[in-house]
Rosetta silent file (secondary structure, phi, psi, omega in degrees, C-alpha in Angstrom):
SEQUENCE: MFAKDTGASTSAAPSGGLQLVNATCPGHIAVHADRGGPVYINGKEAKLKKFNENYFEARDEATGTVVSINNNPDGSVGVSYTGKNRANGICQVTAQ
SCORE:     score description
SCORE:     0.000 S_00000001
   1 L     0.000  -39.576  179.762    0.186  -30.307   25.027 S_00000001
   2 L  -106.993  142.932  177.016   -0.342  -29.836   21.308 S_00000001
   3 L   -73.812  136.693  178.904    1.133  -27.007   19.286 S_00000001
   4 L   -79.063  131.611  179.140   -1.484  -24.721   17.819 S_00000001
   5 L   -80.051  103.156 -179.541   -1.387  -24.560   14.001 S_00000001
   6 L   -93.411   -4.865 -178.345   -1.133  -20.828   13.301 S_00000001
   7 H   -82.224   -8.574 -175.588   -0.334  -21.236    9.598 S_00000001
   8 H   -64.120  -33.161 -175.862   -3.898  -22.075    8.568 S_00000001
   9 H   -74.383  -12.129 -178.044   -4.978  -18.471    8.206 S_00000001
  10 H   -69.576  -20.167 -179.178   -2.337  -17.702    5.588 S_00000001
  11 H   -88.191   -9.943 -178.844   -4.381  -19.371    2.852 S_00000001
  12 L   -76.769  155.393  176.611   -7.498  -17.278    3.467 S_00000001
  13 L   -61.039  135.384 -175.118   -8.304  -14.222    1.388 S_00000001
  14 L   -64.990  102.362  174.769   -6.655  -11.215    3.038 S_00000001
  15 L    49.863   25.001  177.593   -9.373   -9.638    5.216 S_00000001
  16 L    69.563 -170.066 -179.073  -11.978   -9.869    2.426 S_00000001
  17 L    91.018  163.530 -179.018  -12.727   -7.112   -0.024 S_00000001
  18 L   -68.462  127.416 -178.141  -12.355   -6.936   -3.766 S_00000001
  19 L   -96.865  160.743  172.736   -9.037   -8.413   -4.882 S_00000001
  20 L   -69.972  125.068 -178.951   -6.866   -7.588   -7.877 S_00000001
  21 E  -155.374  143.690  170.404   -7.882  -10.020  -10.618 S_00000001
  22 E  -121.235  139.325 -179.663   -7.850  -10.405  -14.405 S_00000001
  23 E  -148.738  154.280  172.428  -10.113  -12.923  -16.120 S_00000001
  24 E  -119.302  138.228 -176.875  -11.370  -13.895  -19.553 S_00000001
  25 E  -119.059  155.859  175.158  -14.921  -15.110  -20.051 S_00000001
  26 L   -54.877  149.988 -179.146  -16.641  -16.912  -22.933 S_00000001
  27 L    85.201   19.485  177.597  -17.952  -14.528  -25.587 S_00000001
  28 L    60.891   47.102  178.160  -14.751  -12.446  -25.675 S_00000001
  29 E  -107.233  121.636  177.960  -15.384  -10.760  -22.323 S_00000001
  30 E  -106.198  134.423 -178.151  -12.317   -9.414  -20.528 S_00000001
  31 E  -122.752  133.928  173.209  -12.536   -8.543  -16.831 S_00000001
  32 E  -135.155  125.720  176.290  -10.077   -6.496  -14.781 S_00000001
  33 E  -122.150  130.166  173.076  -10.639   -5.620  -11.135 S_00000001
  34 L   -85.990  153.670  176.823   -8.326   -3.432   -9.097 S_00000001
  35 L   -57.752  119.739 -178.798   -7.939   -4.138   -5.376 S_00000001
  36 L    84.417   -5.222 -179.969  -10.886   -2.335   -3.811 S_00000001
  37 L   101.503  164.882    4.231  -12.316   -1.423   -7.259 S_00000001
  38 L   -81.392  178.363  175.916  -13.121   -0.317   -9.847 S_00000001
  39 E  -116.142  137.932  178.660  -13.954   -3.224  -12.161 S_00000001
  40 E  -116.374  133.968  174.347  -13.596   -2.992  -15.943 S_00000001
  41 E  -115.647  116.711 -175.184  -15.499   -5.127  -18.443 S_00000001
  42 L    51.049   41.975  174.988  -13.904   -5.012  -21.910 S_00000001
  43 L    82.067   -3.026  179.943  -12.036   -1.875  -20.893 S_00000001
  44 E  -107.851  134.435  179.615  -15.103    0.062  -19.710 S_00000001
  45 E   -63.661  131.204 -177.909  -15.651    0.842  -16.045 S_00000001
  46 L  -102.522  158.596  176.160  -18.603   -1.144  -14.712 S_00000001
  47 E   -77.426  123.230 -174.238  -21.051   -0.314  -11.946 S_00000001
  48 E  -102.360  133.383  175.857  -19.874   -2.220   -8.858 S_00000001
  49 E  -125.001  126.187  179.211  -22.184   -3.610   -6.178 S_00000001
  50 E   -98.628  124.741  177.174  -20.801   -5.113   -2.969 S_00000001
  51 E   -93.871  -38.922  173.622  -22.954   -7.779   -1.320 S_00000001
  52 E  -161.683 -172.434 -176.277  -20.470   -8.649    1.437 S_00000001
  53 L   -65.986  -13.497 -175.302  -16.701   -8.806    1.961 S_00000001
  54 L  -121.836    2.186 -177.686  -16.427  -11.822   -0.323 S_00000001
  55 E  -141.718  128.997 -177.273  -18.981  -11.295   -3.111 S_00000001
  56 E  -137.639  151.622  171.657  -19.287   -8.513   -5.685 S_00000001
  57 E  -128.474  137.145  177.164  -21.136   -7.926   -8.941 S_00000001
  58 E  -118.695  132.310 -176.245  -20.054   -5.564  -11.705 S_00000001
  59 E  -120.468  128.726  171.420  -22.545   -4.530  -14.386 S_00000001
  60 E   -91.428  105.221 -175.593  -21.825   -3.114  -17.836 S_00000001
  61 L   -60.998  -34.062 -176.520  -24.957   -1.025  -18.389 S_00000001
  62 L   -67.053  -39.234 -176.505  -24.394   -0.785  -22.165 S_00000001
  63 L  -104.855  -14.437 -177.016  -24.357   -4.547  -22.779 S_00000001
  64 L    79.212    7.437  179.753  -26.239   -5.807  -19.725 S_00000001
  65 E   -73.674  132.667  175.922  -23.347   -8.102  -18.825 S_00000001
  66 E  -117.574  126.487  177.848  -23.031   -8.890  -15.116 S_00000001
  67 E  -109.077  127.996  177.872  -19.753  -10.264  -13.769 S_00000001
  68 E  -102.457  131.382 -179.384  -19.756  -11.980  -10.374 S_00000001
  69 E  -125.077  125.391  178.864  -16.523  -11.981   -8.369 S_00000001
  70 E  -131.605  142.475  174.647  -16.131  -14.019   -5.214 S_00000001
  71 E   -88.184  122.902  178.978  -13.292  -14.578   -2.772 S_00000001
  72 L   -86.594  154.892 -179.458  -12.946  -18.280   -2.000 S_00000001
  73 L   -58.196  -26.173 -179.616  -11.912  -19.557    1.459 S_00000001
  74 L   -83.442    3.132  178.788   -8.601  -20.842    0.029 S_00000001
  75 L    95.335   -9.935  177.592   -7.612  -17.316   -1.072 S_00000001
  76 L   -79.727  167.961  179.436   -8.399  -17.812   -4.750 S_00000001
  77 E  -119.184  134.654  176.083  -10.877  -15.665   -6.660 S_00000001
  78 E  -107.380  140.236 -179.705  -13.780  -17.023   -8.707 S_00000001
  79 E  -133.225  133.709  174.566  -15.279  -15.100  -11.622 S_00000001
  80 E  -140.610  170.429 -177.884  -18.429  -15.877  -13.614 S_00000001
  81 E  -143.466  157.962  170.537  -20.705  -13.899  -15.893 S_00000001
  82 E  -132.967  131.201 -178.982  -24.286  -13.570  -17.102 S_00000001
  83 L  -125.206 -164.478  179.822  -25.054  -11.838  -20.397 S_00000001
  84 H   -65.165  155.417  176.805  -27.891  -11.274  -22.832 S_00000001
  85 H    54.976   36.961  177.779  -30.166  -14.127  -23.900 S_00000001
  86 H    65.588   16.341  175.296  -29.258  -16.161  -20.799 S_00000001
  87 L   -62.355  137.778  178.340  -25.611  -16.419  -21.797 S_00000001
  88 E  -162.380  162.405  178.609  -23.537  -17.391  -18.764 S_00000001
  89 E   175.208  174.945  177.350  -20.383  -19.177  -17.804 S_00000001
  90 E   -93.730  134.708 -179.572  -17.317  -19.538  -15.658 S_00000001
  91 L   -94.601  150.532  178.206  -14.448  -17.183  -16.427 S_00000001
  92 E   -90.668  116.479  177.050  -10.796  -18.188  -16.513 S_00000001
  93 E   -74.107  122.930 -177.336   -8.751  -16.215  -13.978 S_00000001
  94 E  -102.395  -21.094  177.400   -5.542  -15.213  -15.768 S_00000001
  95 E  -156.479  143.663  179.880   -3.890  -13.171  -13.005 S_00000001
  96 L  -141.956    0.000    0.000   -4.509  -12.650   -9.324 S_00000001
């Protein structure tokens, strides 16, 4: 009787996994992630850890900076960071 809405799935992140994203974080931290990896923090390749299809952490061993990347249900990507001396914040996604 009712038409099934098949367009709802188009806004979801495509099958999970690390997405292509560029972001800038407080403290002059630049993040670039290629689809599927690797992730670069200030131009240096970071150690990538996958927790699930929608959440990843990249660590710059030299500075101790950890960048968290998550795929949101609406298809957008969220990026945040934690640095030395409890520095932390939300990063501005500049390209996706």
